[in-house]
C-alpha positions in Angstrom: 41.8 12.1 -21.3 38.3 13.8 -21.2 35.6 12.4 -23.6 33.8 14.5 -25.8 30.7 15.9 -24.5 27.5 14.2 -25.8 25.1 16.5 -27.9 21.4 16.8 -27.4 19.4 14.2 -28.9 16.2 14.7 -31.0 17.3 18.2 -32.2 15.4 17.3 -35.4 12.1 17.8 -33.3 13.0 21.6 -32.5 11.2 24.2 -34.5 13.0 25.4 -37.7 15.4 22.6 -37.1 17.7 21.8 -40.2 18.8 18.5 -38.6 18.6 15.5 -41.0 15.8 12.8 -39.3 17.6 9.5 -39.0 16.6 6.4 -40.9 15.3 4.8 -37.9 12.9 7.4 -36.9 11.4 7.5 -40.5 11.2 3.7 -40.4 9.4 3.6 -37.1 7.0 6.5 -38.2 6.1 4.5 -41.2 5.3 1.5 -39.1 3.0 3.3 -36.7 1.6 4.9 -39.7 0.3 1.4 -40.7 -1.1 0.7 -37.5 -2.3 4.0 -36.1 -4.2 5.9 -38.9 -3.7 9.7 -38.6 -6.6 11.4 -36.8 -7.3 15.1 -37.1 -6.0 17.0 -34.0 -7.4 20.1 -32.8 -4.5 22.6 -31.8 -5.8 25.7 -30.4 -9.4 24.5 -29.4 -9.0 22.4 -26.4 -11.7 23.3 -24.0 -11.3 22.1 -20.4 -12.0 22.9 -16.7 -10.4 22.1 -13.4 -13.8 22.7 -11.5 -16.7 21.8 -14.0 -17.9 18.3 -13.6 -18.8 17.5 -17.3 -17.2 20.2 -19.1 -14.6 18.0 -20.9 -15.5 15.2 -23.4 -12.4 13.1 -23.7 -13.6 11.9 -27.2 -13.4 15.6 -28.1 -9.7 16.0 -27.6 -8.0 12.4 -27.7 -5.8 11.9 -30.5 -3.4 9.1 -31.6 -1.8 7.5 -28.8 2.0 8.2 -29.2 2.7 11.1 -26.9 5.5 9.1 -25.1 9.0 10.5 -24.8 11.7 8.2 -26.4 13.8 6.4 -24.2 17.1 8.5 -25.1 15.0 11.6 -24.0 14.4 10.0 -20.9 18.0 9.2 -20.6 19.2 12.5 -21.0 16.8 13.9 -18.4 17.6 11.1 -15.8 20.7 12.6 -14.9 22.6 11.2 -17.9 22.0 7.7 -17.1 22.8 6.6 -20.5 25.1 7.8 -23.5 23.7 5.4 -26.1 22.5 6.8 -29.3 19.7 5.2 -31.4 20.6 1.9 -33.2 20.7 1.8 -36.8 18.1 0.5 -39.1 19.3 -3.1 -38.9 19.7 -3.2 -35.1 16.2 -1.6 -34.9 14.4 -4.4 -36.8 16.0 -7.0 -34.6 15.1 -5.1 -31.5 11.5 -4.5 -32.9 11.0 -8.3 -32.8 11.9 -9.0 -29.3 9.6 -11.9 -29.1 11.9 -13.8 -31.6 15.0 -12.5 -30.0 13.5 -13.8 -26.7 12.9 -17.2 -28.4 16.4 -17.5 -29.7 17.5 -17.0 -26.2 15.6 -19.8 -24.9 17.3 -22.0 -27.5 20.9 -21.0 -26.6 22.8 -21.6 -23.4 25.7 -19.9 -21.5 29.2 -21.1 -22.4 29.8 -24.6 -20.9 26.6 -24.5 -18.9 23.1 -25.9 -19.3 21.6 -22.7 -18.2 19.9 -21.0 -21.2 20.3 -17.3 -22.1 16.6 -16.8 -21.4 16.9 -18.0 -17.8 20.0 -15.6 -17.2 18.1 -12.8 -18.7 15.3 -13.4 -16.0 17.7 -13.5 -13.2 19.1 -10.3 -14.6 15.8 -8.7 -14.7 14.9 -9.9 -11.1 18.0 -8.2 -10.1 17.4 -5.0 -11.8 13.8 -4.8 -10.6 14.3 -5.6 -7.0 17.4 -3.6 -6.6 15.9 -0.4 -8.2 19.1 0.1 -10.3 19.6 3.1 -12.4 19.8 3.1 -16.1 23.6 3.9 -15.8 23.8 0.8 -13.4 21.9 -1.4 -15.5 24.4 -0.4 -18.7 27.4 -1.2 -16.4 26.0 -4.6 -15.5 25.3 -5.4 -19.2 28.7 -4.6 -20.3 30.0 -6.3 -17.2 28.3 -9.8 -17.9 28.9 -9.8 -21.5 32.5 -8.9 -21.0 33.0 -11.8 -18.5 31.5 -14.3 -21.0 33.2 -13.0 -23.9 30.0 -13.0 -25.9 26.9 -11.0 -25.8 24.5 -13.4 -23.3 22.3 -10.5 -22.4 21.3 -7.3 -24.4 24.1 -5.5 -24.9 22.6 -2.0 -24.5 19.8 -0.3 -22.2 18.3 0.5 -25.6 17.7 -3.1 -26.5 17.0 -4.0 -22.8 14.0 -1.6 -22.6 12.6 -2.7 -25.7 10.9 -5.5 -23.7 8.2 -3.3 -22.4 8.1 -0.5 -25.4 4.8 -1.5 -26.4 3.2 -1.4 -23.0 4.8 2.2 -22.6 3.4 3.5 -25.7 0.0 2.3 -24.6 -0.1 4.8 -21.7 -2.2 7.8 -21.8 -0.8 11.2 -21.2 -3.1 13.7 -20.1 -2.0 17.3 -20.5 -3.1 20.3 -18.3 -1.9 23.9 -18.4 1.2 25.1 -16.9 -0.4 28.4 -16.0 -3.8 27.6 -14.5 -3.9 23.7 -14.5 -6.9 23.8 -16.8 -7.3 20.3 -18.5 -6.1 20.2 -22.1 -6.6 16.5 -23.1 -4.6 14.0 -24.7 -2.1 15.3 -27.6 -0.4 13.3 -30.2 3.3 13.7 -30.8 2.5 14.9 -34.5 1.4 18.2 -32.6 4.8 18.5 -31.0 5.7 21.7 -32.6 2.2 23.1 -33.0 0.6 26.0 -30.8 -2.0 24.6 -28.1 -4.0 27.3 -26.1 -5.6 26.7 -22.9 -9.0 27.2 -23.0 -9.1 28.8 -19.7 -6.1 31.4 -19.4 -5.4 31.4 -23.2 -1.6 30.4 -22.5 -0.1 28.9 -25.6 2.2 26.0 -25.1 3.6 23.1 -27.3 3.7 19.5 -26.9 7.5 19.9 -26.0 7.1 22.8 -23.7 4.3 20.8 -21.7 6.5 17.6 -21.7 9.5 19.7 -20.3 7.2 21.3 -17.7 5.7 17.9 -16.6 2.5 19.5 -17.1 0.5 15.9 -17.7 -0.7 13.1 -15.8 -0.3 9.5 -16.8 -3.2 7.1 -16.9 -2.5 3.4 -17.2 -4.7 1.0 -19.2 -6.8 -0.2 -16.3 -8.2 -3.2 -18.1 -5.0 -4.3 -19.3 -3.5 -3.9 -15.7 -6.2 -6.2 -14.1 -6.0 -8.7 -17.1 -2.2 -8.9 -16.3 -2.6 -9.3 -12.4 -5.4 -12.0 -13.3 -2.9 -13.9 -15.2 -0.5 -13.6 -12.4 -2.7 -14.7 -9.5 -5.2 -16.7 -11.3 -5.1 -19.6 -9.0 -5.0 -17.5 -5.7 -7.9 -15.8 -6.8 -9.9 -18.8 -8.3 -9.6 -20.4 -4.8 -10.6 -17.4 -2.9 -13.7 -16.8 -5.2 -14.6 -20.3 -4.7 -14.2 -20.3 -1.0 -16.1 -17.0 -0.8 -18.9 -18.7 -2.8 -19.0 -21.5 -0.3 -18.7 -19.7 2.9 -21.7 -19.4 5.0 -22.4 -15.9 5.7 -23.1 -15.3 9.5 -24.6 -12.1 10.5 -22.6 -9.9 12.8 -19.5 -11.6 12.3 -16.9 -9.6 10.3 -13.4 -10.8 9.4 -12.5 -9.2 6.2 -14.0 -6.7 3.7 -15.9 -9.2 2.0 -17.9 -9.9 5.2 -19.1 -6.0 5.5 -22.8 -5.2 5.2 -22.1 -2.5 2.5 -20.0 -4.8 0.8 -22.5 -7.7 0.3 -25.6 -5.2 -0.2 -23.7 -3.7 -3.3 -22.9 -7.3 -4.8 -26.7 -7.7 -4.4 -27.7 -4.4 -5.7 -25.8 -4.8 -9.0 -26.7 -8.6 -9.2 -22.9 -9.6 -9.2 -22.1 -13.1 -9.9 -19.6 -15.2 -7.7 -16.8 -14.6 -10.0 -17.3 -10.6 -10.3 -14.5 -8.4 -8.7 -14.3 -5.3 -6.5 -11.5 -2.7 -6.0 -10.5 -0.7 -3.4 -8.6 2.5 -4.6 -6.6 5.3 -3.0 -5.1 8.7 -4.0 -2.7 10.7 -1.7 0.2 12.8 -2.3 3.8 12.7 -1.0 6.7 15.2 -1.5 9.3 13.8 -4.0 12.2 16.1 -3.1 13.0 17.6 0.1 14.3 21.0 -1.5 11.0 21.5 -3.7 7.3 21.6 -3.4 6.6 19.0 -6.2 4.7 16.2 -5.0 3.5 12.8 -6.7 -0.1 11.7 -6.2 -0.8 8.0 -7.6 -3.9 6.3 -7.7 -3.6 2.9 -6.7 -5.9 0.1 -6.3 -6.1 -3.7 -5.2 -8.6 -6.4 -5.7 -10.8 -7.1 -2.5 -11.4 -10.8 -3.3 -7.9 -11.8 -3.1 -6.8 -13.1 0.2 -5.2 -10.3 2.4 -1.3 -11.4 2.0 -1.7 -11.4 -2.0 -4.1 -8.3 -2.0 -1.6 -6.1 -0.2 1.4 -7.6 -2.1 -0.6 -6.3 -5.7 -1.3 -2.8 -4.8 -1.2 -1.4 -8.4 -0.6 2.2 -9.6 -3.1 3.0 -12.0 -2.6 6.8 -12.6 0.1 9.4 -11.6 0.1 12.9 -11.3 3.2 15.2 -10.5 3.0 19.0 -9.6 3.6 21.5 -7.3 -0.3 21.8 -6.5 -2.7 19.2 -5.7 -4.6 17.6 -8.6 -8.0 18.8 -9.3 -10.1 15.7 -8.5 -12.9 16.4 -11.0 -10.2 15.9 -13.8 -7.8 13.5 -12.1 -10.4 11.2 -10.8 -12.7 11.6 -13.8 -10.1 9.9 -15.9 -9.8 7.0 -13.4 -13.6 6.5 -13.2 -13.7 6.4 -17.2 -11.2 3.6 -16.9 -13.1 1.7 -14.4 -16.4 2.0 -16.5 -14.6 0.8 -19.7 -13.1 -2.4 -18.2 -16.2 -4.5 -19.4 -16.2 -8.1 -18.9 -12.8 -10.1 -18.6 -12.3 -13.6 -19.5 -9.5 -15.5 -17.9 -9.0 -19.0 -16.8 -7.1 -21.3 -14.4 -6.4 -24.9 -14.6 -9.1 -25.4 -17.3 -11.6 -23.4 -15.5 -12.9 -20.5 -17.6 -14.2 -17.5 -15.7 -15.7 -14.1 -16.5 -15.6 -11.4 -14.3 -17.0 -7.7 -14.3 -15.1 -5.2 -12.2 -16.5 -2.6 -9.8 -15.0 0.0 -7.6 -16.7 -0.1 -4.3 -14.4 1.3 -1.6 -12.1 4.3 -1.3 -9.6 4.2 1.5 -8.1 7.7 1.7 -7.4 10.4 4.5 -9.5 13.3 5.3 -8.0 15.9 3.0 -8.0 13.5 0.1 -11.7 12.4 1.1 -12.9 15.8 0.9 -11.0 16.5 -2.4 -12.6 13.5 -4.4 -16.1 14.1 -2.9 -15.8 17.8 -3.7 -16.8 18.7 -0.1 -15.5 21.0 2.5 -12.7 19.9 4.6 -13.0 19.2 8.3 -11.9 22.8 8.9 -15.0 24.0 7.6 -18.9 23.9 8.5 -20.4 20.6 7.9 -17.0 18.9 7.2 -17.8 15.4 8.2 -18.6 13.2 5.4 -20.5 10.9 7.4 -22.8 12.9 9.4 -24.3 16.5 9.6 -22.8 17.9 12.6 -22.2 21.4 11.5 -18.9 22.0 13.7 -18.1 25.1 16.2 -15.3 27.5 15.9 -13.1 27.4 19.0 -10.4 30.3 18.7 -9.1 30.0 15.2 -10.1 26.2 14.3 -13.1 24.1 13.7 -13.9 21.7 16.7 -16.7 19.2 17.0 -18.2 19.2 20.4 -20.2 16.2 21.9 -23.8 17.4 22.5 -24.8 14.0 24.3 -26.4 12.5 21.0 -24.8 11.5 17.7 -25.6 14.1 15.0 -27.9 12.8 12.1 -26.2 10.7 9.6 -25.7 11.6 5.9 -27.2 9.0 3.2 -26.2 8.4 -0.2 -29.3 9.6 -1.8 -29.2 12.9 0.0 -25.3 13.5 -0.6 -26.0 12.5 -4.5 -28.7 15.2 -4.6 -27.0 17.8 -2.8 -24.0 17.5 -5.3 -26.5 17.9 -8.2 -28.0 21.0 -6.6 -24.7 22.5 -5.4 -23.6 22.2 -9.1 -26.7 23.5 -10.4 -27.0 26.5 -8.2 -23.2 27.0 -7.5 -23.8 27.2 -3.8 -22.6 24.5 -1.3 -25.1 22.3 0.4 -24.4 20.7 3.7 -20.7 21.1 3.2 -21.2 19.6 -0.5 -19.6 22.1 -3.2 -20.6 20.3 -6.2 -20.7 17.1 -8.2 -17.9 14.5 -7.6 -16.3 12.1 -10.2 -17.4 9.1 -8.0 -20.9 9.8 -8.8 -20.5 8.1 -11.9 -19.4 4.6 -10.3 -22.0 2.1 -10.3 -22.8 0.9 -6.8 -20.4 3.2 -5.2 -21.7 4.8 -1.8 -20.9 8.3 -1.5 -21.1 8.2 2.4 -19.6 4.8 3.5 -17.7 4.1 0.6 -15.2 6.4 1.8 -14.8 5.1 5.6 -12.6 6.5 8.2 -8.9 5.5 7.9 -7.8 4.4 11.2 -3.9 5.1 10.3 -4.4 8.7 10.2 -7.6 9.2 12.5 -6.3 6.9 15.3 -2.7 6.5 15.2 -1.1 9.6 13.6 -4.4 11.6 14.9 -5.9 10.9 18.6 -2.9 8.8 19.8 -0.3 11.4 18.7 -2.5 14.3 19.8 -2.9 13.0 23.6 0.7 12.1 23.8 1.9 15.6 22.7 -0.6 17.1 25.2 0.8 15.2 28.1 4.6 15.8 26.9 4.3 19.5 25.8 1.3 21.4 27.5 3.2 22.3 30.5 1.3 23.9 33.6 -1.9 21.5 32.9 -2.9 18.7 35.5 -2.1 16.1 32.9 1.4 17.6 32.0 4.2 14.8 32.7 6.8 16.4 30.8 9.1 16.6 34.0 8.9 12.7 34.1 10.5 12.4 30.7 13.6 10.5 31.7 11.5 7.9 33.5 9.4 7.3 30.7 12.4 7.2 28.4 14.3 4.6 30.7 10.9 2.5 30.6 10.5 2.7 26.8 14.1 2.1 26.0 14.1 -1.2 28.1 11.4 -2.7 26.2 12.1 -5.5 23.9 9.7 -6.2 21.3 9.3 -9.4 19.1 11.7 -9.6 16.1 8.9 -9.0 13.8 8.6 -5.3 14.7 9.9 -3.3 12.1 11.6 -1.0 14.7 12.5 -1.1 18.4 11.2 1.8 20.5 12.5 5.0 19.6 12.7 7.7 22.6 9.6 10.0 23.0 11.9 13.0 22.5 12.1 11.7 18.8 8.1 11.1 18.6 7.9 13.9 15.8 9.7 11.2 13.4 7.5 8.5 14.5 5.8 6.3 11.9 2.2 5.3 12.1 3.4 1.7 13.1 5.4 3.1 16.1 2.1 5.2 17.3 0.4 1.7 17.1 2.9 0.1 19.0 2.6 2.8 21.7 -1.0 2.8 21.7 -1.7 -1.0 22.0 1.5 -2.3 23.8 4.2 0.5 25.2 2.1 3.5 26.6 0.4 1.7 29.6 3.4 0.1 31.3 5.3 3.3 30.6 2.6 5.5 32.0 1.6 3.5 35.1 2.1 5.6 38.3 3.2 8.7 36.2 0.2 9.8 34.3 -3.0 10.6 36.6 -5.5 7.8 37.0 -8.2 9.6 35.6 -6.4 10.5 32.4 -5.0 6.7 32.1 -8.4 5.1 32.6 -9.8 7.7 29.8 -7.0 6.6 27.5 -7.8 3.1 28.2 -11.4 3.6 27.0 -9.8 4.7 23.7 -7.2 1.9 23.5 -9.8 -0.9 24.3 -12.2 0.1 21.6 -9.6 0.2 18.9 -8.2 -3.2 19.8 -11.7 -4.5 19.7 -12.2 -3.3 16.0 -8.6 -4.7 14.8 -8.9 -8.3 16.0 -8.9 -11.0 13.3 -12.7 -11.5 13.6 -14.9 -8.7 15.0 -18.3 -9.7 16.3 -21.3 -7.3 16.6 -20.9 -7.5 20.6 -17.5 -6.2 20.2 -18.6 -3.4 17.8 -21.2 -2.3 20.5 -19.0 -2.5 23.0 -16.2 -0.4 21.0 -19.4 1.9 20.2 -20.0 2.7 23.9 -16.3 3.0 24.8 -15.6 5.6 21.9 -19.0 7.6 23.0 -17.7 7.8 26.6 -14.2 9.0 25.7 -15.4 11.6 23.3 -17.8 12.8 26.0 -15.0 13.0 28.7 -12.7 14.8 26.3 -13.7 18.3 27.2 -14.2 17.8 30.9 -10.6 16.4 31.2 -8.7 18.5 28.7 -10.7 21.4 27.0 -12.8 22.3 24.2 -9.5 22.8 22.1 -9.1 19.0 22.2 -12.5 18.0 20.3 -10.7 17.9 17.1 -12.0 16.1 13.8 -10.0 13.2 14.6 -11.5 12.7 17.9 -15.1 13.1 16.4 -14.3 10.5 13.7 -14.1 7.8 16.5 -17.9 8.1 16.6 -17.9 6.6 13.0 -15.5 3.7 13.5 -17.9 1.3 14.7 -20.4 1.7 11.9 -17.5 1.7 9.4 -16.6 -1.9 11.0 -20.2 -3.0 10.0 -19.7 -1.6 6.5 -16.5 -3.3 5.5 -15.2 -5.4 8.1 -12.2 -4.8 10.8 -10.3 -1.6 10.8 -7.0 -3.1 9.2 -8.9 -3.9 6.1 -9.7 -0.4 5.1 -6.4 1.3 6.4 -4.2 3.2 4.0 -1.1 1.2 5.4 -0.9 -0.6 2.0 -1.3 2.4 -0.1 1.3 4.3 1.9 3.5 1.4 1.2 2.8 1.6 -2.3 3.5 5.5 -2.5 7.0 4.9 -0.5 7.8 2.2 -3.2 6.9 4.8 -5.9 9.4 7.3 -4.4 12.1 5.0 -4.5 11.7 4.6 -8.1 12.7 8.1 -8.8 16.3 8.8 -9.5 16.3 12.2 -11.1 14.2 15.4 -11.2 12.8 15.5 -14.8 10.3 13.5 -16.1 9.4 12.0 -12.5 5.9 10.3 -13.4 7.4 8.9 -16.8 10.3 7.4 -14.4 7.7 5.8 -12.2 5.4 4.6 -14.8 8.3 2.8 -16.8 9.6 1.2 -13.7 6.0 -0.1 -13.0 6.0 -1.5 -16.3 9.2 -3.0 -16.2 8.2 -4.8 -13.1 4.9 -6.0 -14.7 7.2 -7.4 -17.8 9.2 -9.2 -15.2 6.4 -10.9 -13.7 5.1 -11.8 -17.3 8.5 -13.4 -17.9 8.4 -15.2 -14.7 5.2 -17.0 -15.9 6.8 -18.1 -19.2 10.1 -19.5 -17.9 10.0 -22.4 -15.5 13.6 -21.9 -13.7 15.2 -25.0 -12.5 15.4 -25.4 -8.7 19.0 -24.0 -8.2 18.2 -20.9 -10.4 14.7 -20.5 -8.6 16.6 -20.7 -5.4 19.0 -17.8 -6.4 16.2 -15.7 -7.8 14.2 -15.9 -4.5 17.5 -14.8 -2.8 17.7 -11.7 -5.0 14.2 -11.0 -4.4 13.6 -9.8 -0.8 9.9 -9.7 -1.4 9.8 -13.6 -2.0 9.9 -14.1 1.7 6.6 -16.1 2.6 5.1 -14.2 5.6 2.5 -16.8 6.1 4.4 -19.9 5.9 5.0 -22.3 9.0 8.4 -23.8 9.1 11.5 -24.0 11.3 14.5 -21.5 10.8 18.1 -21.7 10.6 20.2 -25.0 10.9 19.0 -28.2 13.0 20.8 -29.1 16.2 21.2 -32.8 17.7 18.3 -33.1 19.9 20.3 -35.6 22.4 19.9 -34.7 25.8 16.3 -33.6 25.6 14.8 -32.6 28.8 13.2 -35.3 30.7 10.1 -33.4 31.3 9.6 -32.7 27.6 10.1 -36.5 26.8 7.6 -37.5 29.5 5.2 -34.6 28.0 5.7 -36.1 24.5 5.2 -39.6 25.7 2.0 -38.9 27.4 0.4 -37.4 24.3 2.0 -39.4 21.5 3.2 -42.8 23.2 6.6 -42.7 21.9 9.2 -39.9 20.9 10.0 -39.9 17.2 13.2 -38.7 15.8 13.6 -35.1 16.3 15.8 -32.1 15.4 16.1 -29.2 17.7 16.0 -25.8 16.4 16.4 -22.1 17.8 13.7 -20.5 15.6 10.5 -21.2 13.9 8.0 -19.3 11.8 4.2 -19.6 12.4 2.2 -17.6 9.9 3.5 -14.1 10.5 4.9 -14.9 13.9 8.7 -15.6 14.3 9.2 -17.6 17.6 12.5 -18.1 19.3 13.6 -20.4 21.9 14.7 -19.2 25.4 18.3 -20.4 24.5 18.5 -18.2 21.3 20.6 -15.6 22.6 21.6 -13.7 19.4 19.1 -11.1 19.4 20.2 -8.2 21.8 17.4 -5.9 21.5 14.4 -8.2 20.6 12.4 -10.8 22.5 10.4 -13.4 20.5 9.9 -15.9 23.1 6.4 -15.4 24.2 3.2 -16.7 22.6 -0.5 -17.3 23.3 -1.8 -20.4 22.6 -5.5 -21.4 21.3 -6.4 -22.5 24.8 -6.0 -19.2 26.1 -2.5 -20.0 27.9 0.2 -17.5 27.6 3.5 -19.4 27.2 7.4 -19.0 27.5 8.9 -21.0 24.9 11.8 -23.2 26.3 12.6 -25.4 23.0 11.6 -25.8 19.4 11.6 -29.3 18.0 10.8 -30.7 14.4 10.2 -34.3 13.2 7.5 -36.3 11.2 6.6 -33.0 9.3 5.5 -31.2 12.7 7.0 -28.5 14.8 6.8 -28.8 18.7 7.2 -26.3 21.4 8.2 -27.1 24.6 6.7 -24.3 26.8 6.3 -23.1 30.5 2.9 -21.8 31.1 3.2 -18.2 32.8 1.0 -17.3 35.8 -1.4 -14.7 34.8 -3.3 -12.0 36.6 -5.6 -9.2 35.6 -4.4 -6.0 34.5 -5.4 -3.1 36.2 -5.9 -1.2 33.1 -8.7 -3.3 31.9 -7.4 -3.9 28.6 -8.2 -7.1 26.5 -4.9 -7.5 25.0 -2.7 -6.9 28.1 -2.1 -9.0 31.4 0.2 -9.1 34.2 2.4 -12.2 34.3 5.1 -13.9 36.4 7.5 -16.8 35.6 6.6 -20.0 37.5 9.5 -22.0 39.3 11.6 -23.6 36.6 10.4 -27.1 37.3 6.6 -26.3 37.0 3.8 -25.6 34.5 5.8 -27.3 31.6 3.5 -28.0 28.5 3.8 -29.3 25.0 2.2 -27.9 22.1 2.4 -28.0 17.9 2.4 -25.3 15.5 -1.1 -25.5 15.1 -1.8 -24.6 18.7 -0.1 -21.1 18.4 -2.7 -18.5 18.3 -0.8 -15.0 18.6 2.6 -13.7 19.3 2.9 -11.4 22.4 5.0 -8.4 23.6 6.7 -9.0 26.9 7.4 -5.7 28.9 8.9 -5.6 32.4 8.5 -2.3 34.4 10.2 -2.6 37.8 8.7 -5.7 39.7 5.7 -5.8 37.2 5.8 -7.8 34.0 3.0 -7.5 31.0 2.2 -9.6 28.3 0.3 -8.0 25.3 -1.2 -10.0 22.3 -1.0 -8.8 18.9 -4.9 -7.8 17.7 -4.5 -9.7 14.4 -2.2 -11.7 12.1 -2.7 -9.6 9.2 -1.0 -6.5 9.7 2.8 -6.1 9.2 4.3 -4.7 12.3 
């Protein structure tokens, strides 16, 4: 029997509606009126522009902060995920006092168990957050749990469930823009929902409801509250990191992170920042949401630079969301973000009795080239003076702009010159040195308008130059460097490679290179390309490519020294200077030109991995996975972000017993500790240990303790397999490089007395003809020779083993920070 179709919710909001307003709505409005006094709201005189820097004063247009759509509206727009109506007045009062409800859950236990309902609710929320359930699935899960227990042990409806973060949701700021011309309108209170709003540019009339339905708004989170919540969540980790940075003795010319960069240190000195003050790296970029639509989402994301790298990349936070068919006008979108940064003030936080006061400054923007030009309000790379770091004009070649090498670097830009050019360009309405006008970033204290936006090696090196050259070799037939006829040989060599299990993908065929991700281009550049191309690509082209790969590797290591930077600088200059000779002028793209600036970028903010957009690209991917329907996309993403934040808040409030904590970790794949050192799998009896291993152990430690044998172990980010572990068929994780420089083949893994031991065989090494610092030729010695014993503290890096014909290669990973 079919169910009755659900009617439209909130019909009493419609113009000329005769529908009776429910008691709950009247009660809510009375409650809000007590805490949010009415403010006179303009209805037709919003004046804004998408091109003028200071044309809009937000204080002129902001009204009461209550523009957020009700959850029932969202349910209706999210594909009918929920069929719940509003609770009655009594239910609402209980739901509004959620803290009391939660305290009550903490006092009650599940039937015939010691587990409290609060602990059960935390496990439920953990699963909802990590599994990305839709609201329909959440509703079904709530019904299932309560039905199985026979009583309500968790909220009975998604309405009550979502009440947990209602206050945080209503604190978000919705900034509206014109549907027609994208002119900025401002913030609008819900009270103006049926009133006419006129765009100050195209004079198109709209209403609150029409703007909401058309998604003609972008969302701003309260940045101060976001950082306060983050500080609460990572207070211990952050305080330890700040104290280490405070005690660290700076060595000039040694760069191991963003915090070692010359510009980073200069900004801290310029602003007289205290040891406890924080800095942000932010990013904005767009990604299509649907395959069949031009709509894209543009989040503004950030992380705190003073956090250790793993925690930093695990806490990338969305602070703003734009959703439209068109790119956001950055002088509108970024101005709101800059205002949020400026309004943070002093944050007070504590850990273990230590009180800390921190100010926050945004000092670094990691963006790709189109976004960099957009936020700077400058010409893109396809226009004259399109480089944001130097004054090379560019030369049209055919129908595109190229950047020829003239033997000497072009004059560098300076912050003062760019700042003045922005002011003059805005004043005279005429571009100067590629600068079209003022940028919102001018208002950020201490932000360098040149090197505060360094080149991004993910787009420039991996998806740029590496992809460009590979495409030339395989697709540009008739040229001396064309190797497309050897495609089958290349495919067979590439397909035979077994990378370490920590690599996210095994090698895909070159015929599918159009679909390769940036990490696959990194693997091709640093590990796979030279063994595959040996004897196929001409020596002059391979040697030229080796200059590029070597320079990139030098700037990607865990610690980059000034000597390595100078060497990379020379290699890049030689590589760029030979491009037109080996290929042609068409090859002198902007990505090739950017290579000339990578060395100085490393001096400014440390190794290239620290300023890449990889963490932000992951963040965009996670945001896209939060979208489950076509309407109110930014609202969907924002609420899911708030739900995750609420989940972390509850985590801190509830101390789960070991059994439940283990279950929660199993539910959350993000709980895996990437940097731990431990054995993996079940232990095996160590009876019958090889005699050579026992002799090695006695020689070093006098006696052999009680040991267990394992097939796998994790050391930091490296997952190491013993040679007798045969389960993996497409990966090989048996090769490592030790601290003493030896390359080893792991024969066995043993654990005892709190330590992990590796029984290894040292490989026979010879120099590689490619002259690459990361790659050597290797051979296995006879089975009874070169045995050695190491502990987990001796492991330096995991290695990629590649065998092509009679030649085998070992390549070490450049750093221990990046996820492969």
